[in-house]
Structures are given as structure tokens and as C-alpha cells.
MOPAC internal coordinates of N, CA, C and O (Angstrom, degrees):
PM7 1SCF
backbone

  N    0.0000 0     0.00 0     0.00 0    0    0    0
  C    1.4380 1     0.00 0     0.00 0    1    0    0
  C    1.5225 1   108.86 1     0.00 0    2    1    0
  O    1.2310 1   121.17 1   -36.25 1    3    2    1
  N    1.3182 1   115.37 1   143.75 1    3    2    1
  C    1.4572 1   121.47 1  -178.49 1    5    3    2
  C    1.5125 1   109.52 1  -110.84 1    6    5    3
  O    1.2310 1   120.50 1   -42.68 1    7    6    5
  N    1.3201 1   116.65 1   137.32 1    7    6    5
  C    1.4588 1   121.22 1   175.55 1    9    7    6
  C    1.5197 1   108.80 1  -115.50 1   10    9    7
  O    1.2310 1   121.09 1   -44.46 1   11   10    9
  N    1.3257 1   115.52 1   135.54 1   11   10    9
  C    1.4515 1   121.24 1   177.81 1   13   11   10
  C    1.5218 1   108.64 1  -112.20 1   14   13   11
  O    1.2310 1   120.70 1   -38.25 1   15   14   13
  N    1.3104 1   116.26 1   141.75 1   15   14   13
  C    1.4515 1   121.14 1   173.41 1   17   15   14
  C    1.5170 1   106.85 1  -111.49 1   18   17   15
  O    1.2310 1   120.83 1   -69.79 1   19   18   17
  N    1.3288 1   116.02 1   110.21 1   19   18   17
  C    1.4547 1   120.81 1  -178.41 1   21   19   18
  C    1.5174 1   110.06 1   -84.06 1   22   21   19
  O    1.2310 1   120.61 1   -27.34 1   23   22   21
  N    1.3355 1   116.44 1   152.66 1   23   22   21
  C    1.4551 1   119.14 1   176.91 1   25   23   22
  C    1.5244 1   110.31 1   -63.66 1   26   25   23
  O    1.2310 1   120.74 1   -28.58 1   27   26   25
  N    1.3178 1   116.18 1   151.42 1   27   26   25
  C    1.4570 1   120.18 1   177.73 1   29   27   26
  C    1.5123 1   109.63 1   -60.52 1   30   29   27
  O    1.2310 1   120.76 1   -37.47 1   31   30   29
  N    1.3397 1   116.16 1   142.53 1   31   30   29
  C    1.4677 1   123.59 1   179.63 1   33   31   30
  C    1.5194 1   113.00 1    60.88 1   34   33   31
  O    1.2310 1   119.41 1  -156.59 1   35   34   33
  N    1.3249 1   118.73 1    23.41 1   35   34   33
  C    1.4646 1   119.55 1   177.70 1   37   35   34
  C    1.5247 1   109.13 1   -72.52 1   38   37   35
  O    1.2310 1   121.37 1   -38.86 1   39   38   37
  N    1.3135 1   114.99 1   141.14 1   39   38   37
  C    1.4555 1   121.81 1  -178.96 1   41   39   38
  C    1.5136 1   108.02 1  -120.29 1   42   41   39
  O    1.2310 1   120.38 1   -49.73 1   43   42   41
  N    1.3094 1   116.88 1   130.27 1   43   42   41
  C    1.4521 1   122.09 1   178.72 1   45   43   42
  C    1.5200 1   109.08 1   -70.23 1   46   45   43
  O    1.2310 1   120.69 1   -56.36 1   47   46   45
  N    1.3400 1   116.28 1   123.64 1   47   46   45
  C    1.4613 1   121.71 1  -178.48 1   49   47   46
  C    1.5197 1   111.03 1  -101.88 1   50   49   47
  O    1.2310 1   121.13 1   -21.92 1   51   50   49
  N    1.3219 1   115.44 1   158.08 1   51   50   49
  C    1.4506 1   120.91 1   171.94 1   53   51   50
  C    1.5240 1   107.51 1   -77.32 1   54   53   51
  O    1.2310 1   120.39 1   -49.73 1   55   54   53
  N    1.3042 1   116.85 1   130.27 1   55   54   53
  C    1.4551 1   121.53 1  -178.60 1   57   55   54
  C    1.5136 1   111.53 1   -96.01 1   58   57   55
  O    1.2310 1   121.01 1    31.03 1   59   58   57
  N    1.3201 1   115.67 1  -148.97 1   59   58   57
  C    1.4641 1   122.31 1  -179.02 1   61   59   58
  C    1.5252 1   110.07 1   -86.66 1   62   61   59
  O    1.2310 1   121.11 1   -27.17 1   63   62   61
  N    1.3278 1   115.47 1   152.83 1   63   62   61
  C    1.4593 1   121.62 1   173.24 1   65   63   62
  C    1.5172 1   107.96 1  -115.46 1   66   65   63
  O    1.2310 1   120.87 1   -55.48 1   67   66   65
  N    1.3156 1   115.95 1   124.52 1   67   66   65
  C    1.4555 1   122.34 1   179.73 1   69   67   66
  C    1.5216 1   107.31 1  -104.83 1   70   69   67
  O    1.2310 1   120.56 1   -72.77 1   71   70   69
  N    1.3248 1   116.53 1   107.23 1   71   70   69
  C    1.4652 1   123.58 1  -173.34 1   73   71   70
  C    1.5200 1   112.01 1   -77.16 1   74   73   71
  O    1.2310 1   121.36 1   -31.25 1   75   74   73
  N    1.3229 1   115.01 1   148.75 1   75   74   73
  C    1.4629 1   122.05 1   171.98 1   77   75   74
  C    1.5305 1   108.02 1   -79.50 1   78   77   75
  O    1.2310 1   119.56 1   -18.58 1   79   78   77
  N    1.3232 1   118.44 1   161.42 1   79   78   77
  C    1.4690 1   120.06 1   176.77 1   81   79   78
  C    1.5296 1   110.75 1   -59.10 1   82   81   79
  O    1.2310 1   120.62 1   -30.24 1   83   82   81
  N    1.3148 1   116.43 1   149.76 1   83   82   81
  C    1.4629 1   120.61 1  -178.70 1   85   83   82
  C    1.5233 1   112.91 1   -61.69 1   86   85   83
  O    1.2310 1   120.17 1   154.85 1   87   86   85
  N    1.3194 1   117.27 1   -25.15 1   87   86   85
  C    1.4635 1   121.12 1  -179.13 1   89   87   86
  C    1.5330 1   112.58 1   -77.75 1   90   89   87
  O    1.2310 1   119.73 1   172.49 1   91   90   89
  N    1.3141 1   118.13 1    -7.51 1   91   90   89
  C    1.4675 1   121.83 1  -177.73 1   93   91   90
  C    1.5190 1   110.74 1   -72.75 1   94   93   91
  O    1.2310 1   120.86 1   -44.67 1   95   94   93
  N    1.3311 1   115.95 1   135.33 1   95   94   93
  C    1.4637 1   121.48 1   179.01 1   97   95   94
  C    1.5221 1   112.92 1  -109.27 1   98   97   95
  O    1.2310 1   120.43 1   146.78 1   99   98   97
  N    1.3066 1   116.78 1   -33.22 1   99   98   97
  C    1.4637 1   122.15 1  -176.67 1  101   99   98
  C    1.5327 1   108.28 1  -106.84 1  102  101   99
  O    1.2310 1   120.85 1   -93.10 1  103  102  101
  N    1.3437 1   115.99 1    86.90 1  103  102  101
  C    1.4636 1   121.36 1  -173.24 1  105  103  102
  C    1.5230 1   110.21 1  -106.90 1  106  105  103
  O    1.2310 1   120.96 1   -41.67 1  107  106  105
  N    1.3148 1   115.77 1   138.33 1  107  106  105
  C    1.4612 1   121.93 1   173.24 1  109  107  106
  C    1.5248 1   107.96 1  -126.99 1  110  109  107
  O    1.2310 1   120.17 1   -43.86 1  111  110  109
  N    1.3203 1   117.27 1   136.14 1  111  110  109
  C    1.4621 1   122.61 1   179.89 1  113  111  110
  C    1.5218 1   110.13 1   -95.02 1  114  113  111
  O    1.2310 1   120.96 1   -43.79 1  115  114  113
  N    1.3216 1   115.78 1   136.21 1  115  114  113
  C    1.4550 1   122.65 1   174.76 1  117  115  114
  C    1.5126 1   107.95 1  -121.36 1  118  117  115
  O    1.2310 1   120.75 1   -51.84 1  119  118  117
  N    1.3187 1   116.16 1   128.16 1  119  118  117
  C    1.4580 1   121.50 1   178.41 1  121  119  118
  C    1.5171 1   108.48 1  -103.45 1  122  121  119
  O    1.2310 1   121.02 1   -52.17 1  123  122  121
  N    1.3353 1   115.66 1   127.83 1  123  122  121
  C    1.4582 1   121.60 1  -177.03 1  125  123  122
  C    1.5256 1   108.67 1  -117.16 1  126  125  123
  O    1.2310 1   120.85 1   -56.85 1  127  126  125
  N    1.3258 1   115.98 1   123.15 1  127  126  125
  C    1.4633 1   122.34 1   177.59 1  129  127  126
  C    1.5216 1   108.50 1   -78.85 1  130  129  127
  O    1.2310 1   120.43 1   -53.05 1  131  130  129
  N    1.3318 1   116.78 1   126.95 1  131  130  129
  C    1.4662 1   121.23 1  -178.92 1  133  131  130
  C    1.5219 1   109.79 1  -125.02 1  134  133  131
  O    1.2310 1   120.97 1   -47.06 1  135  134  133
  N    1.3375 1   115.75 1   132.94 1  135  134  133
  C    1.4542 1   120.49 1   174.68 1  137  135  134
  C    1.5143 1   108.98 1  -156.25 1  138  137  135
  O    1.2310 1   120.65 1   -51.07 1  139  138  137
  N    1.3122 1   116.37 1   128.93 1  139  138  137
  C    1.4561 1   122.61 1   178.06 1  141  139  138
  C    1.5313 1   107.22 1  -118.24 1  142  141  139
  O    1.2310 1   119.71 1   -72.29 1  143  142  141
  N    1.3232 1   118.17 1   107.71 1  143  142  141
  C    1.4611 1   119.88 1  -176.43 1  145  143  142
  C    1.5271 1   113.01 1   -65.03 1  146  145  143
  O    1.2310 1   120.02 1   156.83 1  147  146  145
  N    1.3314 1   117.56 1   -23.17 1  147  146  145
  C    1.4656 1   120.43 1  -179.32 1  149  147  146
  C    1.5221 1   113.06 1   -77.64 1  150  149  147
  O    1.2310 1   119.65 1   159.19 1  151  150  149
  N    1.3398 1   118.27 1   -20.81 1  151  150  149
  C    1.4676 1   120.73 1  -176.24 1  153  151  150
  C    1.5258 1   112.42 1   -81.85 1  154  153  151
  O    1.2310 1   120.02 1   155.79 1  155  154  153
  N    1.3379 1   117.56 1   -24.21 1  155  154  153
  C    1.4531 1   120.69 1  -178.04 1  157  155  154
  C    1.5231 1   113.25 1    81.88 1  158  157  155
  O    1.2310 1   119.64 1   179.30 1  159  158  157
  N    1.3475 1   118.29 1    -0.70 1  159  158  157
  C    1.4607 1   121.96 1   179.31 1  161  159  158
  C    1.5219 1   110.47 1   -85.34 1  162  161  159
  O    1.2310 1   121.06 1   -20.40 1  163  162  161
  N    1.3277 1   115.58 1   159.60 1  163  162  161
  C    1.4567 1   120.53 1   176.65 1  165  163  162
  C    1.5208 1   110.45 1   -72.42 1  166  165  163
  O    1.2310 1   119.77 1   -23.29 1  167  166  165
  N    1.3278 1   118.04 1   156.71 1  167  166  165
  C    1.4631 1   120.70 1   176.94 1  169  167  166
  C    1.5249 1   110.85 1   -66.65 1  170  169  167
  O    1.2310 1   121.11 1   -21.74 1  171  170  169
  N    1.3433 1   115.49 1   158.26 1  171  170  169
  C    1.4634 1   120.35 1  -179.33 1  173  171  170
  C    1.5235 1   109.67 1  -143.15 1  174  173  171
  O    1.2310 1   121.28 1   -15.75 1  175  174  173
  N    1.3270 1   115.16 1   164.25 1  175  174  173
  C    1.4640 1   122.02 1   175.38 1  177  175  174
  C    1.5263 1   107.49 1  -115.68 1  178  177  175
  O    1.2310 1   120.24 1   -62.60 1  179  178  177
  N    1.3439 1   117.15 1   117.40 1  179  178  177
  C    1.4653 1   122.39 1   173.96 1  181  179  178
  C    1.5257 1   108.04 1   -94.69 1  182  181  179
  O    1.2310 1   120.57 1   -37.77 1  183  182  181
  N    1.3355 1   116.51 1   142.23 1  183  182  181
  C    1.4616 1   121.88 1  -179.08 1  185  183  182
  C    1.5271 1   109.32 1  -113.89 1  186  185  183
  O    1.2310 1   121.00 1   -51.23 1  187  186  185
  N    1.3218 1   115.69 1   128.77 1  187  186  185
  C    1.4603 1   122.31 1   177.42 1  189  187  186
  C    1.5144 1   108.69 1  -115.06 1  190  189  187
  O    1.2310 1   120.21 1   -56.20 1  191  190  189
  N    1.3240 1   117.19 1   123.80 1  191  190  189
  C    1.4608 1   121.87 1   173.66 1  193  191  190
  C    1.5169 1   107.47 1   -93.37 1  194  193  191
  O    1.2310 1   120.37 1   -60.10 1  195  194  193
  N    1.3067 1   116.89 1   119.90 1  195  194  193
  C    1.4578 1   122.31 1  -175.05 1  197  195  194
  C    1.5256 1   109.21 1  -112.48 1  198  197  195
  O    1.2310 1   120.69 1   -49.37 1  199  198  197
  N    1.3444 1   116.29 1   130.63 1  199  198  197
  C    1.4614 1   121.98 1   175.06 1  201  199  198
  C    1.5386 1   106.96 1   -81.43 1  202  201  199
  O    1.2310 1   120.85 1   -73.57 1  203  202  201
  N    1.3164 1   115.98 1   106.43 1  203  202  201
  C    1.4629 1   120.52 1  -175.02 1  205  203  202
  C    1.5224 1   113.07 1   -69.72 1  206  205  203
  O    1.2310 1   119.64 1   163.03 1  207  206  205
  N    1.3285 1   118.30 1   -16.97 1  207  206  205
  C    1.4647 1   121.41 1   177.06 1  209  207  206
  C    1.5308 1   111.74 1   -82.23 1  210  209  207
  O    1.2310 1   120.31 1   167.58 1  211  210  209
  N    1.3263 1   117.02 1   -12.42 1  211  210  209
  C    1.4596 1   120.35 1  -175.31 1  213  211  210
  C    1.5366 1   110.21 1  -135.38 1  214  213  211
  O    1.2310 1   120.89 1  -128.49 1  215  214  213
  N    1.3152 1   115.90 1    51.51 1  215  214  213
  C    1.4685 1   117.98 1   178.09 1  217  215  214
  C    1.5137 1   111.12 1  -134.87 1  218  217  215
  O    1.2310 1   120.10 1   180.00 1  219  218  217

């Protein structure tokens, strides 16, 4: 198990959204928590739209 220590007063930000192709019909969203303690930035959630028919 991994434990993270977040900076005091850190606020989770909205990250980038990576869209699926427009032709995709069967889409599932995956949210990925990202945080780099060396960068000094707040953590964020990136969203990936995945075409389940083509993965």
C-alpha cells in the first residue's frame, strides 16, 4: 500500500480531458489522479474517454 502526504491546503484541480474520436459510440470515462510532489503543483484529475469497441 502506498501513502501520499499532500501539501497543506492543497486543492484538487480539474486536469486535462482526452476525448475519444467523434465516431466512437461505446465510450467509457476513466479518471486518473495525478500528483507530482517535486513540481510543487496541486494534484489534479485527468479524464480519458476510451472507445470500448476499439481498445
